[in-house]
C-alpha positions as CSV (number, residue, x, y, z in Angstrom):
1,X,110.2,-150.9,-92.8
2,X,109.3,-152.8,-95.9
3,X,108.5,-156.5,-95.6
4,X,111.0,-158.9,-97.3
5,X,110.4,-162.1,-99.1
6,X,112.8,-164.7,-100.4
7,X,111.7,-166.8,-103.4
8,X,114.0,-169.8,-104.1
9,X,114.3,-170.7,-107.8
10,X,115.6,-174.1,-108.9
11,X,116.0,-175.6,-112.3
12,X,112.7,-176.9,-113.5
13,X,110.6,-174.5,-111.5
14,X,107.2,-173.5,-112.8
15,X,107.7,-170.1,-114.4
16,X,104.2,-168.7,-114.0
17,X,104.3,-169.5,-110.3
18,X,107.7,-167.8,-110.0
19,X,107.2,-164.7,-112.1
20,X,103.6,-163.9,-111.1
21,X,104.5,-164.2,-107.4
22,X,107.6,-162.0,-107.8
23,X,105.6,-159.4,-109.7
24,X,102.5,-159.2,-107.5
25,X,104.6,-159.0,-104.3
26,X,106.7,-156.2,-105.8
27,X,103.5,-154.3,-106.8
28,X,102.4,-154.8,-103.2
29,X,105.6,-153.1,-102.0
30,X,107.3,-156.2,-100.7
31,X,111.0,-156.3,-101.2
32,X,111.5,-159.6,-103.1
33,X,114.8,-161.4,-103.5
34,X,114.7,-164.1,-106.2
35,X,117.6,-166.4,-105.3
36,X,118.9,-169.2,-107.5
37,X,119.4,-172.5,-105.7
38,X,122.4,-173.4,-107.9
39,X,123.8,-169.9,-108.3
40,X,123.0,-166.7,-109.9
41,X,123.1,-167.9,-113.5
42,X,120.0,-168.1,-115.7
43,X,117.6,-170.9,-114.6
44,X,115.7,-172.9,-117.2
45,X,112.2,-173.4,-116.0
46,X,109.7,-176.2,-116.6
47,X,108.3,-174.8,-119.9
48,X,111.8,-173.7,-121.3
49,X,111.4,-170.1,-120.1
50,X,114.7,-168.7,-118.8
51,X,114.6,-166.7,-115.6
52,X,117.5,-164.7,-114.2
53,X,117.7,-164.7,-110.4
54,X,118.6,-161.6,-108.5
55,X,121.4,-163.5,-106.6
56,X,122.4,-166.9,-105.5
57,X,120.8,-168.5,-102.4
58,X,123.9,-168.4,-100.2
59,X,124.4,-164.7,-100.8
60,X,120.7,-164.0,-100.2
61,X,120.7,-165.9,-96.9
62,X,123.4,-163.5,-95.6
63,X,120.5,-161.0,-95.5
64,X,118.2,-163.3,-93.5
65,X,115.8,-163.5,-91.9
66,X,113.0,-162.7,-94.4
67,X,109.4,-162.2,-93.5
68,X,108.5,-164.9,-96.0
69,X,110.2,-167.8,-97.8
70,X,108.4,-168.9,-100.9
71,X,108.8,-172.0,-103.1
72,X,107.3,-172.2,-106.5
73,X,106.3,-175.6,-107.9
74,X,107.4,-177.4,-111.0
75,X,108.2,-181.1,-110.5
76,X,111.9,-180.9,-111.2
77,X,112.2,-177.7,-109.3
78,X,110.5,-179.2,-106.3
79,X,112.7,-182.2,-106.4
80,X,115.8,-180.0,-106.4
81,X,114.4,-178.0,-103.4
82,X,113.5,-181.2,-101.6
83,X,117.1,-182.5,-102.0
84,X,118.8,-179.3,-100.9
85,X,120.0,-179.2,-97.3
86,X,120.3,-175.4,-97.4
87,X,116.6,-175.2,-98.3
88,X,115.5,-177.4,-95.4
89,X,117.5,-175.4,-92.9
90,X,116.2,-172.2,-94.3
91,X,112.6,-173.4,-94.0
92,X,113.1,-174.8,-90.5
93,X,114.7,-171.5,-89.3
94,X,112.0,-169.3,-90.7
95,X,109.1,-171.6,-89.7
96,X,110.5,-171.7,-86.1
97,X,110.7,-167.9,-86.0
98,X,107.0,-167.6,-87.0
99,X,107.9,-166.2,-90.5
100,X,105.7,-167.2,-93.4
101,X,106.6,-170.3,-95.3
102,X,104.7,-170.4,-98.6
103,X,104.5,-173.0,-101.4
104,X,102.7,-173.6,-104.6
105,X,101.8,-176.7,-106.5
106,X,104.5,-179.3,-106.4
107,X,106.5,-177.0,-104.2
108,X,104.2,-178.1,-101.3
109,X,106.0,-181.5,-101.4
110,X,109.1,-179.7,-100.2
111,X,107.4,-179.3,-96.8
112,X,107.1,-183.1,-96.6
113,X,110.7,-183.7,-97.6
114,X,112.0,-181.3,-94.9
115,X,109.3,-182.1,-92.2
116,X,107.9,-178.5,-92.1
117,X,104.5,-177.9,-90.5
118,X,103.3,-181.5,-90.1
119,X,99.7,-181.5,-89.1
120,X,99.0,-178.2,-90.8
121,X,96.1,-177.8,-93.2
122,X,97.7,-177.5,-96.7
123,X,97.0,-177.9,-100.4
124,X,99.1,-178.7,-103.5
125,X,98.5,-179.8,-107.1
126,X,96.0,-182.6,-106.9
127,X,98.5,-185.1,-108.2
128,X,100.4,-184.7,-104.9
129,X,97.4,-185.0,-102.6
130,X,98.4,-188.5,-101.4
131,X,102.0,-187.6,-100.7
132,X,100.8,-184.7,-98.6
133,X,98.3,-186.8,-96.7
134,X,100.9,-189.6,-96.2
135,X,103.4,-186.9,-95.0
136,X,101.0,-186.1,-92.1
137,X,99.2,-183.0,-93.4
138,X,95.5,-182.1,-93.3
139,X,94.8,-181.8,-97.0
140,X,92.4,-179.3,-98.4
141,X,91.2,-178.7,-102.0
142,X,90.8,-175.0,-101.4
143,X,92.7,-172.8,-103.9
144,X,94.8,-171.1,-101.3
145,X,95.2,-172.4,-97.7
146,X,96.5,-170.4,-94.8
147,X,97.2,-172.3,-91.5
148,X,99.2,-170.2,-89.2
149,X,102.5,-169.3,-90.9
150,X,102.1,-171.9,-93.6
151,X,100.5,-170.8,-96.9
152,X,99.9,-173.2,-99.8
153,X,98.3,-173.1,-103.2
154,X,97.5,-175.5,-106.0
155,X,98.8,-174.7,-109.5
156,X,99.7,-171.9,-111.9
157,X,96.0,-171.0,-112.2
158,X,95.9,-170.1,-108.5
159,X,99.0,-168.0,-108.4
160,X,97.4,-164.6,-108.5
161,X,95.2,-165.5,-105.5
162,X,98.2,-166.9,-103.7
163,X,100.4,-163.9,-104.3
164,X,97.6,-161.5,-103.3
165,X,97.1,-163.4,-100.1
166,X,100.8,-163.0,-99.4
167,X,100.6,-159.3,-100.0
168,X,97.6,-159.2,-97.6
169,X,99.5,-161.1,-94.9
170,X,102.6,-159.0,-95.3
171,X,101.3,-155.5,-96.1
172,X,97.6,-155.6,-95.2
173,X,94.3,-156.2,-97.0
174,X,94.1,-152.5,-98.1
175,X,97.4,-152.8,-100.1
176,X,96.3,-156.2,-101.6
177,X,93.0,-154.7,-102.7
178,X,94.7,-151.6,-104.1
179,X,96.8,-153.5,-106.6
180,X,94.0,-155.6,-108.0
181,X,92.2,-153.1,-110.2
182,X,95.3,-152.0,-112.3
183,X,95.9,-155.7,-113.0
184,X,92.2,-156.2,-113.8
185,X,91.9,-159.0,-111.3
186,X,88.6,-160.0,-109.9
187,X,88.4,-162.7,-107.2
């Protein structure tokens, strides 16, 4: 059975982190659902790129659980995800079930807001380091950090590494390695 991932998209999300992650996971044969936090209408991202979600979050959650829940960054997007009760509950449920919880850049601050994985080794955009440390996390400056079922990454420039690590964790290293050459990625 194919692995399934839920990516939650909020207004102000970082578009590279969203689209690259969706694309790489789909190339890795992961069934991805891109769910809009505020509905299924077009979402305006941080650099004025418009992204159309597959569905709204409430509808997507009717198909839960997923093997991974993924949150892109973008300051305003992360703020919206941090303030959404439904996101907190989704993260808590998936984390408790041992499913992957993965965040990028400012999206890592959503872990702090919802109290997910305190004490875990994590990373984020450097500008959020102190917030992560104050929130009770073991901060790393590695580009991608895996600590149990929590996977974090730093910024748009680390998104390919992040997405490939998710493919590896969900579908195996062989599959992750197989999709790199056609994309001309060298890590």
